[in-house]
C-alpha positions in Angstrom: 46.7 -54.5 46.1 45.0 -51.4 44.7 43.8 -49.1 47.4 41.5 -46.0 47.4 40.1 -46.6 43.9 37.0 -44.8 42.8 34.8 -44.6 39.7 33.1 -41.6 38.3 31.2 -40.6 35.3 33.1 -38.5 32.8 32.4 -36.0 30.0 34.2 -34.0 27.3 34.4 -31.0 29.7 36.2 -33.1 32.4 39.9 -32.6 33.1 40.6 -36.3 32.5 38.7 -36.6 29.2 41.8 -36.6 27.1 43.2 -39.4 29.3 40.1 -41.4 28.5 40.6 -41.0 24.8 44.3 -41.8 25.0 43.7 -45.0 27.0 41.1 -46.1 24.6 43.5 -45.5 21.7 46.3 -47.4 23.4 43.9 -50.4 23.6 43.5 -50.2 19.8 39.8 -49.3 19.9 37.8 -46.1 19.6 35.2 -44.4 21.8 31.9 -45.5 20.3 30.2 -42.2 19.1 26.8 -43.5 20.2 27.6 -43.8 23.9 25.4 -42.1 26.5 27.7 -42.4 29.6 31.4 -42.8 30.0 33.2 -43.9 33.3 36.7 -43.8 34.5 38.2 -45.7 37.4 41.1 -44.0 39.3 43.7 -44.6 41.9 44.1 -41.1 43.4 44.4 -39.1 40.2 45.7 -41.9 37.8 43.3 -43.3 35.3 43.3 -47.1 35.5 40.4 -48.0 33.2 37.3 -46.8 31.3 34.0 -48.1 30.0 31.0 -46.5 28.4 27.3 -47.5 28.1 24.5 -47.2 25.5 21.2 -48.4 26.9 22.0 -51.8 28.6 25.2 -52.5 26.7 28.7 -51.8 28.0 31.3 -50.8 25.4 34.6 -49.1 24.7 36.2 -50.9 27.6 39.9 -50.2 28.1 42.3 -51.0 31.0 45.7 -49.5 31.6 48.4 -52.0 30.5 50.0 -51.8 33.9 46.8 -53.1 35.5 46.5 -56.2 33.4 46.2 -59.2 35.7 44.7 -57.0 38.5 41.0 -56.9 39.4 40.5 -53.4 37.9 38.4 -54.8 35.1 36.1 -56.5 37.6 35.9 -53.4 39.8 35.1 -51.1 36.8 32.4 -53.4 35.3 30.8 -53.9 38.7 30.4 -50.2 39.2 29.1 -49.7 35.7 26.6 -52.6 36.1 25.4 -51.1 39.3 24.7 -47.8 37.4 22.7 -49.7 34.8 20.7 -51.7 37.3 19.9 -48.4 39.0 18.7 -47.1 35.6 16.2 -50.0 35.6 17.8 -52.6 33.3 17.5 -56.2 34.3 20.1 -57.7 32.0 23.4 -56.3 30.7 25.2 -57.0 27.5 28.8 -56.7 26.3 30.2 -56.9 22.8 33.9 -57.7 22.6 36.7 -59.1 20.5 36.8 -62.9 20.5 40.2 -62.9 22.2 38.8 -60.8 25.1 35.7 -63.0 25.7 37.4 -65.1 28.4 38.2 -62.0 30.5 34.5 -61.2 30.7 33.5 -64.8 31.4 35.8 -64.7 34.4 33.9 -61.8 35.9 30.4 -63.4 35.4 29.3 -62.9 31.8 27.9 -65.6 29.5 28.3 -66.0 25.8 25.2 -65.8 23.6 26.7 -66.0 20.1 29.8 -65.1 18.1 31.0 -64.3 14.7 34.3 -66.2 14.6 37.5 -64.1 14.8 35.3 -60.9 14.9 32.9 -60.4 17.8 31.3 -62.1 20.8 28.0 -61.0 22.4 27.8 -61.8 26.1 25.1 -61.2 28.7 25.0 -61.0 32.5 22.2 -63.4 33.1 23.5 -67.0 33.3 20.5 -68.5 31.4 19.1 -65.4 29.8 18.9 -66.5 26.2 18.0 -70.1 27.1 15.2 -68.8 29.3 14.0 -66.7 26.5 14.0 -69.7 24.1 11.9 -71.6 26.7 9.5 -68.6 26.8 9.2 -68.7 23.0 8.4 -72.5 23.1 5.3 -71.6 25.1 3.9 -70.1 21.9 4.9 -73.0 19.7 2.2 -74.1 17.2 1.5 -77.6 15.8 1.3 -76.3 12.2 3.7 -77.6 9.7 4.5 -74.5 7.6 5.5 -71.7 10.1 6.7 -68.3 9.0 8.2 -65.3 10.6 8.7 -61.6 10.1 11.0 -59.3 12.1 9.5 -55.8 12.1 10.3 -52.4 13.4 7.1 -50.8 12.3 8.2 -47.2 12.9 5.3 -46.7 12.3 3.2 -49.6 11.0 2.2 -48.8 7.3 0.1 -50.3 4.5 3.4 -51.6 3.2 4.0 -53.6 6.5 0.4 -54.7 6.4 0.8 -55.9 2.8 3.9 -58.0 3.7 2.1 -59.5 6.7 -1.0 -60.4 4.7 1.1 -62.0 1.9 3.1 -64.0 4.5 0.0 -65.1 6.4 -1.5 -66.4 3.2 1.6 -68.4 2.3 2.1 -70.3 5.5 0.0 -72.0 8.1 1.0 -69.8 11.0 3.0 -66.6 11.2 5.0 -65.0 14.0 5.8 -61.3 13.9 8.7 -60.2 16.2 8.7 -56.6 17.0 12.2 -55.0 17.4 12.3 -53.7 21.0 14.5 -50.7 20.6 14.5 -47.3 22.3 16.3 -45.8 19.3 13.2 -45.3 17.2 10.8 -42.3 16.7 7.8 -44.3 18.0 8.1 -45.9 21.4 8.4 -49.7 21.5 5.1 -50.3 23.3 3.3 -48.1 20.8 4.8 -49.8 17.8 3.8 -53.2 19.3 0.2 -52.1 19.7 0.1 -50.6 16.2 1.3 -53.9 14.7 -1.2 -55.8 16.8 -4.1 -53.6 15.7 -3.0 -53.6 12.1 -2.9 -57.4 11.9 -5.9 -58.2 14.1 -8.0 -59.3 11.1 -5.6 -62.3 10.5 -6.4 -65.4 12.5 -3.1 -67.1 11.9 -0.8 -64.3 13.1 0.8 -63.9 16.5 2.8 -60.8 17.5 5.7 -61.1 20.0 8.0 -58.5 21.4 11.5 -59.4 20.2 13.2 -58.5 23.5 16.9 -57.7 23.7 17.8 -60.7 21.5 16.6 -59.1 18.2 19.5 -56.8 17.8 19.0 -53.2 16.8 21.2 -51.6 14.2 21.3 -48.5 16.5 23.1 -50.4 19.2 25.7 -52.5 17.4 29.3 -51.1 18.1 32.0 -50.7 15.5 34.6 -49.3 17.8 36.8 -52.4 17.9 36.7 -53.1 14.1 39.7 -52.2 11.9 37.3 -51.2 9.2 34.0 -49.7 10.5 32.2 -50.6 7.3 32.4 -54.2 8.4 30.0 -53.4 11.2 26.7 -53.9 9.3 27.9 -57.2 7.9 29.0 -58.6 11.3 26.0 -57.2 13.1 23.6 -58.9 10.7 25.5 -62.2 10.8 25.3 -62.2 14.6 21.7 -61.3 14.6 20.8 -64.0 12.1 22.7 -66.7 13.9 20.8 -65.8 17.1 17.5 -65.9 15.2 18.3 -69.2 13.6 19.7 -70.8 16.8 17.0 -69.7 19.2 14.0 -68.2 17.5 13.6 -70.5 14.5 14.6 -73.6 16.5 12.2 -72.9 19.4 9.2 -72.2 17.1 10.0 -74.6 14.2 10.1 -71.6 11.8 10.7 -72.7 8.2 10.2 -69.4 6.3 11.2 -65.8 6.9 9.4 -63.1 4.9 11.0 -59.8 3.9 10.2 -57.0 1.5 12.6 -55.9 -1.2 14.7 -52.8 -0.2 15.0 -50.2 -2.9 16.3 -47.4 -0.7 18.3 -48.6 2.3 21.7 -50.2 1.6 21.9 -51.6 5.2 18.5 -53.4 4.9 19.4 -54.6 1.4 22.6 -56.2 2.8 20.6 -57.7 5.6 18.3 -59.4 3.1 21.3 -60.8 1.3 22.8 -62.1 4.6 19.5 -63.8 5.4 19.7 -65.7 2.1 23.2 -66.8 2.9 22.9 -67.7 6.6 19.3 -68.8 7.5 19.1 -71.8 5.1 21.7 -73.4 7.4 19.0 -73.4 10.1 16.3 -74.8 7.8 14.7 -71.4 7.1 13.7 -70.4 3.6 13.9 -66.7 2.7 10.8 -65.3 0.8 11.4 -61.8 -0.6 8.5 -60.0 -2.0 8.3 -56.6 -3.9 7.4 -53.7 -1.7 3.9 -52.2 -2.0 3.9 -49.0 -4.0 1.7 -45.9 -3.7 2.1 -43.5 -6.6 5.6 -44.0 -8.0 7.4 -44.9 -4.7 7.4 -47.8 -2.3 5.5 -47.3 0.9 8.0 -47.0 3.7 7.9 -45.9 7.4 10.6 -43.3 6.6 8.3 -41.8 4.0 5.5 -41.6 6.5 7.8 -39.9 9.1 8.8 -37.3 6.6 5.2 -36.5 5.8 4.3 -36.4 9.5 7.2 -33.9 10.1 5.7 -31.7 7.4 2.3 -31.9 8.9 0.9 -33.5 5.7 -1.7 -35.7 7.2 -3.7 -36.0 4.0 -0.9 -38.0 2.3 -0.1 -39.9 5.6 -3.7 -41.2 5.6 -3.1 -42.8 2.2 0.0 -44.8 3.4 -1.1 -46.2 6.8 -3.9 -48.5 8.1 -6.8 -46.7 9.8 -5.6 -48.0 13.2 -2.3 -46.3 12.7 -3.9 -43.1 11.5 -6.2 -42.9 14.6 -3.1 -43.3 16.8 -1.7 -40.1 15.3 -4.7 -38.3 16.9 -3.9 -39.6 20.4 -1.8 -37.7 23.0 1.1 -40.1 22.5 0.9 -39.9 18.7 0.8 -36.1 18.7 3.8 -36.0 21.0 5.8 -38.2 18.5 4.7 -35.9 15.6 5.9 -32.8 17.4 9.3 -34.5 18.1 9.6 -35.3 14.4 8.8 -31.7 13.5 11.3 -30.4 16.0 14.0 -32.7 14.7 13.4 -31.6 11.1 13.5 -27.9 12.0 16.8 -28.3 13.8 18.4 -29.9 10.7 
């Protein structure tokens, strides 16, 4: 029986930091570079296990081989979960290798979806994803041809509006799911409101917050993959299987609309993965050319660059009036200042 164990938060300046890195390496994984907090569990001065967090996900979990079969994993995860609950999160997620999934199920986690032989996504709530599917069904329409767009809107541009208007005119009813991520320049609630305002003239459009189940590219871990470049492909497959299984099935979605992606390789791969995976769930992919202003496609990244430069004259040409008016608010000005600060530091 392990006695006098304790858990504490660690950092690179800590005496035991190298022990953390060594233990992670011995478990054939890496420390995820995106983590915000790292914890170690000790008996006296001996490191028994480690885990890290990013938002409400637990990652880079490693246990000393001498403790396999003990309750150290349960003790460590319990302490880290308590930290996340104290931070205000209501649900907690773990990505892990398929062969490790049972260990987390034994300590109270539940599988959401998996990419076979690669990764499993689990959550703490016993019926979290099923309850969310029931919530979605409360918005179900009786229309036959139902479309969907998954959108970040960071911020909402005329390009986004063009895609929505095209989609709305090519189906009976359209759902827009807003990615609920904290890893964006514009806060989640503000992005949701901008999309709501920018589509309010369309009677057959309904905007829904995507919740934790629309997976952000900023939060997907690659620390346990032999080849980190696999990360995007695996992430998109996991995301699309969740969309097909829970979102499309709950709302009878038959089309998903996307814009072509001339700049971002990640988004381009995502589009190709959609064409491969979503038809298995009865969802047709409709890809349309991006709206162009001048010689370049309108993009949120283009708008953010102009905002950072203070070029509001050109920004006004790329966004709906509702988005432009937001930039004049206190919240909008704060985001612009952060963009300028970030640019000046680089």
